[in-house]
C-alpha positions in Angstrom: -17.2 114.2 265.9 -14.0 116.0 265.5 -11.2 114.7 263.3 -9.4 113.2 266.3 -12.5 111.3 267.3 -13.5 110.2 263.8 -13.6 106.4 263.5 -11.0 104.7 261.3 -12.7 101.3 261.6 -16.4 100.6 262.3 -18.3 97.6 263.5 -21.3 97.0 261.2 -24.2 94.6 261.0 -25.5 93.4 257.6 -29.1 92.2 257.0 -28.2 88.5 256.6 -28.8 85.5 258.9 -25.3 85.7 260.2 -24.5 85.6 263.9 -21.7 88.2 263.8 -20.8 91.7 262.8 -18.1 92.9 260.4 -15.3 95.5 260.5 -14.9 98.1 257.8 -12.4 100.8 257.2 -13.7 104.4 257.0 -12.1 106.5 254.2 -10.8 109.8 255.5 -13.4 111.8 253.4 -16.3 110.0 255.2 -14.9 109.8 258.7 -16.3 113.1 259.9 -19.9 112.2 259.1 -20.1 108.6 260.4 -22.4 108.1 263.5 -23.7 105.1 265.3 -27.1 104.1 263.8 -26.4 105.3 260.3 -26.7 103.1 257.2 -23.6 102.6 255.1 -23.0 100.8 251.8 -20.4 98.0 252.3 -18.7 95.4 250.1 -19.7 91.9 251.1 -18.2 89.2 248.9 -19.0 90.1 245.3 -21.9 92.4 246.1 -22.7 95.5 248.1 -25.0 95.5 251.1 -26.5 98.1 253.4 -24.7 97.9 256.7 -25.7 99.4 260.0 -23.0 101.2 262.0 -22.9 99.8 265.6 -19.8 101.5 266.8 -16.1 102.3 266.3 -13.4 99.8 266.7 -9.8 100.7 267.9 -8.2 98.1 265.6 -9.1 94.9 263.8 -7.2 91.7 263.8 -8.4 91.0 260.2 -7.9 92.7 256.9 -10.8 95.2 256.4 -12.4 96.6 253.3 -13.5 100.2 253.0 -17.1 101.3 253.2 -18.4 102.6 249.9 -20.8 105.3 251.0 -22.8 106.8 253.9 -26.5 106.4 253.1 -27.9 108.7 255.8 -27.3 112.2 257.0 -28.6 111.3 260.5 -29.3 108.1 262.5 -31.6 105.6 260.7 -33.3 104.5 263.9 -33.4 105.2 267.6 -30.5 103.6 269.5 -32.7 101.4 271.7 -33.6 99.5 268.5 -29.9 98.4 268.1 -30.3 95.7 270.8 -31.7 93.7 267.9 -28.2 93.4 266.4 -26.7 92.3 269.7 -28.7 89.1 269.7 -30.9 87.5 272.4 -30.1 88.2 276.1 -27.8 85.7 277.8 -30.8 84.4 279.8 -34.0 83.9 277.9 -37.3 82.8 279.5 -39.5 80.7 277.4 -43.1 80.3 278.5 -44.4 76.8 279.2 -46.9 75.2 276.9 -49.5 74.7 279.7 
């Protein structure tokens, strides 16, 4: 990414049983190395968790905290794996118990 395309706010998933993602500000010194699929260290309450970058956000309607660190030099996992974070499809077929 070039500096003009570097994200200022990212959407990240954290490994908790929560049905939403969270927005985090990207410090200028880390902006050029952030990519979708990378792991980042993020503040979450009183602790720090590994977050997974899902994408850039134009702006956030909430106050955002800064990411602490980028944990990877490249994507952690293939992008097709990220559907896991998007949740189940709108229509889910459950097999019958016959």
